[in-house]
Backbone as JSON, one array per atom type, in Angstrom:
{
  "sequence": "XXXXXXXXXXXXXXXXXXXXXXXXXXXXXXXXXXXXXXXXXXXXXXXXXXXXXXXXXXXXXXXXXXXXXXXXXXXXXXXXXXXXXXXXX",
  "N": [[7.26, -46.79, -43.08], [8.94, -48.9, -42.27], [11.03, -48.49, -44.06], [12.03, -46.04, -43.17], [12.98, -46.8, -40.64], [14.98, -48.61, -41.41], [16.74, -46.86, -42.72], [17.59, -45.28, -40.56], [18.85, -47.26, -39.07], [20.9, -47.94, -40.82], [22.42, -45.6, -40.75], [23.27, -45.64, -38.08], [24.81, -47.99, -38.08], [26.8, -47.28, -39.9], [27.99, -45.18, -38.45], [28.98, -46.64, -36.29], [30.88, -48.25, -37.59], [32.65, -46.27, -38.43], [33.61, -45.42, -35.94], [34.94, -47.73, -35.13], [37.01, -47.83, -37.06], [38.35, -45.47, -36.4], [39.31, -46.14, -33.88], [41.02, -48.27, -34.56], [42.9, -46.88, -36.12], [44.01, -45.21, -34.14], [45.23, -47.12, -32.52], [47.1, -48.11, -34.32], [48.69, -45.81, -34.73], [49.68, -45.52, -32.13], [51.13, -47.96, -31.76], [53.09, -47.81, -33.77], [54.38, -45.47, -33.05], [55.53, -46.26, -30.66], [57.47, -47.84, -31.7], [59.19, -45.99, -32.6], [58.46, -44.21, -34.61], [58.11, -40.93, -35.78], [55.7, -38.2, -36.0], [55.71, -37.05, -38.62], [56.82, -39.1, -40.19], [54.84, -41.04, -39.93], [52.63, -39.82, -41.23], [53.68, -39.63, -43.78], [54.1, -42.32, -44.43], [51.55, -43.42, -44.53], [49.73, -42.19, -46.63], [47.2, -42.62, -47.69], [45.49, -42.63, -45.56], [44.89, -40.05, -44.96], [45.73, -38.57, -42.76], [46.49, -35.74, -40.82], [49.48, -34.0, -40.01], [49.33, -32.5, -37.73], [47.11, -33.63, -36.37], [48.1, -36.2, -35.83], [50.26, -35.54, -34.21], [48.85, -34.54, -32.05], [47.57, -36.86, -31.09], [49.86, -38.3, -30.35], [50.88, -36.67, -28.34], [48.85, -36.9, -26.46], [49.14, -39.6, -25.91], [51.7, -39.62, -24.76], [51.21, -38.0, -22.49], [49.08, -39.27, -21.08], [49.43, -41.98, -21.38], [47.77, -43.52, -22.86], [45.62, -43.84, -25.77], [42.99, -43.81, -25.62], [39.67, -42.48, -25.1], [38.84, -40.16, -22.51], [37.21, -41.17, -19.5], [33.87, -40.32, -18.78], [32.9, -37.9, -16.31], [30.47, -38.38, -15.05], [30.19, -41.13, -15.39], [32.2, -42.02, -13.74], [31.23, -41.28, -11.28], [29.05, -42.89, -10.82], [29.5, -45.56, -9.58], [30.19, -44.8, -6.92], [27.9, -43.47, -6.19], [26.01, -45.51, -6.26], [27.01, -47.04, -4.17], [26.55, -45.32, -2.02], [23.76, -45.29, -2.03], [23.16, -47.89, -1.28], [23.88, -47.94, 1.39]],
  "CA": [[7.75, -46.85, -41.72], [10.06, -49.82, -42.27], [12.12, -47.85, -44.79], [12.58, -45.03, -42.27], [13.73, -47.53, -39.63], [16.18, -49.14, -42.05], [17.65, -45.73, -42.95], [18.19, -44.93, -39.26], [19.74, -48.35, -38.73], [22.06, -47.8, -41.7], [23.21, -44.48, -40.23], [23.92, -46.09, -36.85], [25.83, -48.97, -38.43], [27.9, -46.51, -40.5], [28.67, -44.47, -37.37], [29.73, -47.64, -35.53], [32.04, -48.63, -38.4], [33.6, -45.16, -38.37], [34.23, -45.45, -34.62], [35.88, -48.85, -35.13], [38.19, -47.44, -37.83], [39.09, -44.48, -35.62], [40.02, -46.87, -32.83], [42.11, -49.0, -35.22], [43.92, -45.88, -36.48], [44.7, -44.78, -32.92], [46.09, -48.22, -32.11], [48.21, -48.13, -35.28], [49.56, -44.67, -34.4], [50.35, -45.84, -30.86], [52.11, -49.03, -31.9], [54.22, -47.34, -34.59], [55.11, -44.48, -32.25], [56.34, -47.0, -29.7], [58.6, -48.37, -32.47], [60.07, -44.88, -32.91], [57.99, -43.4, -35.74], [57.6, -39.6, -35.46], [54.45, -37.83, -36.69], [55.96, -36.83, -40.05], [57.01, -40.4, -40.84], [53.53, -41.7, -39.96], [51.8, -39.22, -42.28], [54.28, -39.97, -45.07], [53.98, -43.76, -44.65], [50.15, -43.75, -44.77], [49.03, -41.05, -47.26], [45.8, -42.99, -47.96], [44.72, -42.4, -44.34], [44.58, -38.61, -44.9], [46.04, -38.02, -41.45], [47.29, -34.53, -40.83], [50.6, -34.05, -39.08], [48.84, -31.9, -36.49], [46.25, -34.61, -35.69], [48.96, -37.27, -35.33], [51.0, -34.97, -33.08], [47.91, -34.44, -30.93], [47.43, -38.21, -30.56], [51.11, -38.67, -29.71], [50.96, -35.9, -27.09], [47.91, -37.55, -25.54], [49.77, -40.86, -25.54], [52.79, -39.31, -23.82], [50.67, -37.43, -21.26], [48.19, -40.16, -20.34], [49.81, -43.37, -21.56], [46.75, -44.2, -23.66], [44.98, -43.02, -26.8], [41.55, -43.93, -25.4], [39.0, -41.29, -24.61], [38.71, -40.06, -21.07], [35.91, -41.6, -19.01], [33.07, -39.18, -18.36], [32.8, -37.72, -14.86], [29.23, -39.03, -14.6], [30.45, -42.57, -15.32], [33.05, -42.25, -12.58], [30.45, -41.03, -10.07], [27.99, -43.89, -10.66], [29.77, -46.56, -8.55], [30.13, -44.23, -5.57], [26.49, -43.15, -5.94], [25.36, -46.79, -5.94], [27.47, -47.41, -2.84], [25.83, -44.46, -1.07], [22.37, -45.68, -1.97], [23.07, -49.16, -0.56], [24.12, -47.73, 2.83]],
  "C": [[9.0, -47.74, -41.64], [11.27, -49.21, -42.97], [12.81, -46.81, -43.91], [13.45, -45.7, -41.2], [15.04, -48.06, -40.21], [17.2, -48.05, -42.33], [18.35, -45.34, -41.65], [19.19, -45.99, -38.83], [21.03, -48.27, -39.55], [22.99, -46.69, -41.2], [23.96, -44.91, -38.97], [25.04, -47.08, -37.14], [27.04, -48.26, -39.03], [28.69, -45.78, -39.42], [29.5, -45.44, -36.54], [30.99, -48.06, -36.28], [33.09, -47.53, -38.36], [34.33, -45.16, -37.03], [35.26, -46.58, -34.53], [37.15, -48.48, -35.88], [39.01, -46.39, -37.1], [39.91, -45.16, -34.54], [41.22, -47.63, -33.41], [43.24, -48.04, -35.59], [44.71, -45.42, -35.26], [45.66, -45.86, -32.43], [47.31, -48.31, -33.02], [49.2, -47.01, -34.98], [50.36, -44.98, -33.14], [51.45, -46.88, -31.06], [53.32, -48.59, -32.73], [55.04, -46.29, -33.85], [56.03, -45.18, -31.25], [57.55, -47.65, -30.38], [59.53, -47.25, -32.92], [59.65, -44.0, -34.08], [57.54, -42.02, -35.25], [56.35, -39.28, -36.31], [54.65, -37.7, -38.2], [56.1, -38.16, -40.79], [55.69, -41.16, -40.94], [52.65, -41.15, -41.09], [52.36, -39.53, -43.66], [54.07, -41.45, -45.42], [52.55, -44.16, -45.02], [49.39, -42.57, -45.41], [47.55, -41.35, -47.53], [44.9, -42.76, -46.74], [44.26, -40.94, -44.23], [44.76, -38.04, -43.5], [46.8, -36.73, -41.64], [48.39, -34.68, -39.78], [50.17, -33.52, -37.71], [47.99, -32.91, -35.69], [47.09, -35.75, -35.1], [49.75, -36.77, -34.12], [50.11, -34.89, -31.84], [47.71, -35.81, -30.28], [48.7, -38.64, -29.81], [51.29, -37.93, -28.39], [50.05, -36.53, -26.05], [48.5, -38.87, -25.04], [50.88, -40.63, -24.52], [52.25, -38.84, -22.47], [49.89, -38.44, -20.41], [48.59, -41.63, -20.41], [48.81, -44.18, -22.37], [46.21, -43.26, -24.74], [43.46, -43.09, -26.67], [40.98, -42.61, -24.9], [38.91, -41.34, -23.1], [37.32, -40.53, -20.65], [35.16, -40.38, -18.48], [32.97, -39.11, -16.84], [31.56, -38.41, -14.3], [29.43, -40.53, -14.48], [31.31, -42.91, -14.1], [32.27, -42.12, -11.28], [29.44, -42.13, -9.81], [28.32, -44.94, -9.61], [29.67, -46.01, -7.13], [28.69, -43.87, -5.21], [25.75, -44.42, -5.55], [25.74, -47.24, -4.53], [26.75, -46.6, -1.76], [24.39, -44.9, -0.92], [22.17, -47.0, -1.21], [23.22, -48.97, 0.95], [22.87, -47.3, 3.55]]
}
């Protein structure tokens, strides 16, 4: 039972680490883009990252369109404050 729990914990920790690295990569792409790096230069400068030119272009488009590389907040998360306000009334 303990071994099973530890395996599940290991999977969750690995997933969290992957999410952290994804966030770091997005921040790196954003900061270098703001310095004038195009997608091709980013993929050439960091071959160890295994970024595709298409994926970098997608991040840059999202940055241009929304001003951020963060994920969009879920509609349910946006509705919660207004729902709480309605329930208090």
